[in-house]
N, C-alpha and C positions, 0 to 999 in steps of 0.2 A: 504494500500500500504506500503510495506517495502522498503524504498529507503533512502539512506543517501549519502551526499556529504561532503567530508572532504578536506581541504586545509592544508597541513602540510609538514614536512620535513622527508626524509627517515632516519631511525635509523642506518641501515647497508646496504651496497651494496647488492642488491638481487642476488641470485644465482638460475639459472634454474635447476629444477629437472625433471626427466622423470620417470614416474611410469612404472610398469611391462608391462602394456598394451600399452605403448607408449604415454600416455597422459602427456603433459607438464604442470608444475605448478611452481609458484614462491610464496614463503612466505616472507613477509617483515613487518617491523614495521613502523608506521607513527606517528610522534609526532605533536600534535596541541598545540597552545599556546593561553592563554587568559590573559588579564590584568584586574585587578579590584582594588578598594580601600578597605582596611580593616577598621575595626572599629576605628583604630587610624589615619585614613586618609592617610596611606602609600600605595603606589602603589605596588601591589603584582603581580608577573607573575606565573601562574600555567601551568604546562605541563600535557597533557593527552596523554598516549600511546595507540595506536590502532593496533591490530594484523590484518593483511590483507593477503588475498590469491587471486591470479589471475591464471586463467586456460587457456590452449590452446593458441589461437591467441593473447590473451591479455597478457599472461605471457612472451612470447618471447621478445617483444620490451622493457618491463620493465627490464628484465634481461640484455639485450644488452646495453641499453642506460642510465639507472638510476644509480646514485652513492650516497653513503652516504652523507647526508646533503642536497641533492637536494630537491627542492620544487616539490611537485606532487599534482595534484588535482585528487581525486578518487571518483567514484560514484559506488554504489553497494547496496547489501542487508546486513543487520545485521543477522547473524545466530549464534545460541548458541550451543556449544558443551557441552554435559553433560556426566560425567563419575564418577566412584568411585575410589578414590585414594587407595594406598596400605593399609591404615588404615581403609578403609571402609567408609570414609567421602564422601558425595555427593559433587561434584565439578562442576562448570559451568564457561565457558569462552566464551566471545563474539568474533566473527571474522567477519571482513568486507569481503564479497565475491565481488571482484571488477569486474565490467562488462564494465566500461568506465574509461579512465584516460586522463589527459593532462599533458604534460611536463611543468615544471616550471623552475625557475632559478637554475643554478648549484652553488655549494658553491665556495668560493674563491679558486683559484688554479686549478679549473676545467673549467674556463670560455672558454678556447680554446677548441673547440670541436674536438674530434678525427675524423679521416677520415671516420669512419663508422657511425658518428652521423646522426640523421635524419635532413633533411633540415628544415630551419626556417619555411617554409610554410607547413610543414607536417600536415596532418589532425590528429585530436584527435582519440584515439582508444577506 
């Protein structure tokens, strides 16, 4: 089974894109954090960035309601894109294909929800 769930913060406010055939998608980055103690006993915080994509009915609410810095819980599959760069080197990148998500806390300054925001009891997508 290829299933991943991440809880993180949005790196940049997502923008909805429409492909030539009318399919909607949104690409966004999600940063997750972890804390650990290094060999010297100091607490270190490490950030991991994840590239994510959401399609069709999942894309629209993310583009409409999610802002930079907002917490988001995403579930989906890890897929690997493989290509050759201009110098002929083999390249690989992982991307999370989101099929479910839940809204999390908005960053300071965005606490007041706009008129178009989903209601507090809105279901997860």
